[in-house]
C-alpha positions in Angstrom: 21.6 -19.3 27.0 20.7 -18.4 30.6 21.3 -15.2 32.4 20.8 -14.8 36.2 20.2 -11.9 38.5 19.1 -12.4 42.1 15.7 -14.1 41.7 15.3 -13.4 38.0 16.3 -15.5 35.1 16.4 -14.6 31.4 16.5 -17.3 28.8 17.3 -17.3 25.0 15.7 -20.4 23.6 16.0 -21.5 19.9 13.3 -24.2 19.3 14.0 -24.3 15.6 16.2 -22.6 13.0 15.5 -18.8 12.6 13.2 -18.8 15.5 14.4 -17.3 18.8 12.3 -17.1 22.0 13.4 -14.7 24.8 11.9 -15.3 28.2 12.2 -13.5 31.6 11.0 -15.3 34.7 11.4 -15.8 38.4 11.1 -19.6 37.9 14.0 -22.1 38.2 15.6 -22.4 34.8 14.4 -25.9 33.6 10.9 -24.9 34.7 10.8 -21.9 32.4 11.3 -24.0 29.2 8.8 -26.7 30.4 6.2 -24.0 31.1 6.8 -22.4 27.7 6.5 -25.7 25.9 3.3 -26.4 27.8 1.6 -23.0 27.0 3.1 -21.9 23.6 0.1 -23.4 21.7 -2.2 -20.6 22.9 0.1 -18.0 21.4 0.4 -19.8 18.1 -3.3 -20.3 17.9 -4.0 -16.7 18.7 -1.5 -15.6 16.0 -3.2 -17.9 13.5 -6.7 -16.6 14.3 -5.6 -13.0 14.2 -3.7 -13.5 10.9 -7.0 -14.2 9.0 -8.7 -11.0 9.8 -6.2 -8.4 10.8 -6.4 -4.6 11.2 -2.7 -4.2 10.8 -1.3 -2.4 7.8 2.3 -2.1 6.6 3.9 0.8 8.4 7.4 2.1 9.2 6.1 3.4 12.5 6.4 0.9 15.4 3.6 2.6 17.3 1.1 1.8 14.5 2.4 -1.8 14.4 1.8 -2.2 18.1 -1.6 -0.5 17.9 -2.7 -2.8 15.1 -1.6 -5.9 17.1 -3.4 -4.6 20.2 -6.5 -4.0 18.1 -6.4 -7.5 16.6 -6.0 -9.2 19.9 -8.7 -7.0 21.6 -11.2 -7.9 18.8 -10.3 -11.6 19.1 -10.8 -11.5 22.9 -14.1 -9.7 22.4 -15.3 -12.4 19.9 -14.2 -15.2 22.2 -15.9 -13.6 25.2 -19.1 -13.1 23.2 -19.0 -16.7 21.9 -18.5 -18.0 25.5 -21.4 -15.9 26.9 -23.8 -16.7 24.0 -22.8 -20.2 22.7 -25.0 -21.0 19.7 -24.5 -22.4 16.2 -24.0 -18.9 14.7 -20.7 -18.4 16.6 -19.3 -21.7 15.4 -19.7 -21.0 11.7 -16.6 -19.9 9.7 -18.0 -16.4 8.7 -19.2 -15.5 12.2 -15.9 -13.9 13.2 -15.8 -11.9 10.0 -19.3 -10.7 10.5 -18.6 -9.9 14.1 -15.6 -7.8 13.1 -17.6 -5.9 10.5 -20.4 -5.2 13.0 -17.8 -4.1 15.6 -16.1 -1.8 13.1 -19.5 -0.3 12.1 -20.5 0.3 15.7 -17.1 2.0 16.4 -17.4 4.4 13.4 -21.2 4.9 13.4 -21.5 8.1 15.5 -18.6 9.8 13.9 -19.7 9.1 10.3 -23.3 10.3 11.1 -22.0 13.5 12.7 -19.7 14.3 9.8 -22.4 13.5 7.3 -24.8 15.9 8.9 -22.4 18.7 9.6 -19.9 18.8 6.8 -21.1 20.8 3.8 -18.8 19.4 1.1 -18.8 15.6 1.0 -18.1 14.0 -2.4 -21.2 12.4 -3.9 -19.5 9.0 -4.0 -18.9 9.2 -0.3 -22.5 10.4 0.3 -23.8 7.4 -1.6 -21.7 5.0 0.3 -22.7 6.4 3.7 -26.4 6.3 2.7 -25.9 2.7 1.6 -24.4 1.9 5.1 -26.9 3.9 7.1 -30.2 4.1 5.1 -32.0 5.9 7.9 -30.0 9.0 7.0 -31.7 9.2 3.5 -34.8 10.9 4.9 -32.7 13.6 6.5 -30.4 14.3 3.7 -30.6 14.8 -0.1 -27.7 14.4 -2.3 -26.9 17.6 -4.2 -25.4 17.1 -7.6 -23.6 20.3 -8.5 -21.8 21.1 -11.6 -18.1 21.6 -10.9 -16.9 25.2 -11.4 -15.0 25.7 -14.6 -12.0 28.0 -14.5 -12.5 31.1 -16.5 -10.0 31.2 -19.3 -8.3 34.4 -20.3 -5.3 36.6 -19.7 -3.8 36.8 -16.3 -4.5 40.2 -14.9 -1.4 40.3 -12.7 1.2 40.1 -15.6 2.0 42.9 -18.1 2.0 42.1 -21.8 5.6 43.1 -22.0 6.5 40.0 -19.9 5.1 37.7 -22.6 7.5 35.2 -23.9 
């Protein structure tokens, strides 16, 4: 289906069952579909690459879905740019993108994790151990304090009268 308005054209194109493509363009109508067919491979390839290592999570909030997609595409673009700038055998291996994403994630959280680790007084021991495993240079600056958890004192409630017992 085509829709026209002055110099704009909108097209609803159904290349296969249950798959609709909506396009808006200033091109003449047959050229829109030809251009789409010529360039659609890049979008499919991007979707396939992003699907393997995605930052998206199931969410009912559309803002989070868009943010996850933007984050995935930005990380893919960063990896492709890095691979183009430094073409070597490491960037061609299968695990290189996974390693790149792990390094990227670590570099993005590093400052915040270290700041919180140094300033917050009550971090669970399991989290402290994990942070020290990720950033071993912090071990010299920080000792893990294992404290006995406080046990509640058992006894009668001082707020209630005995006559209210049931």
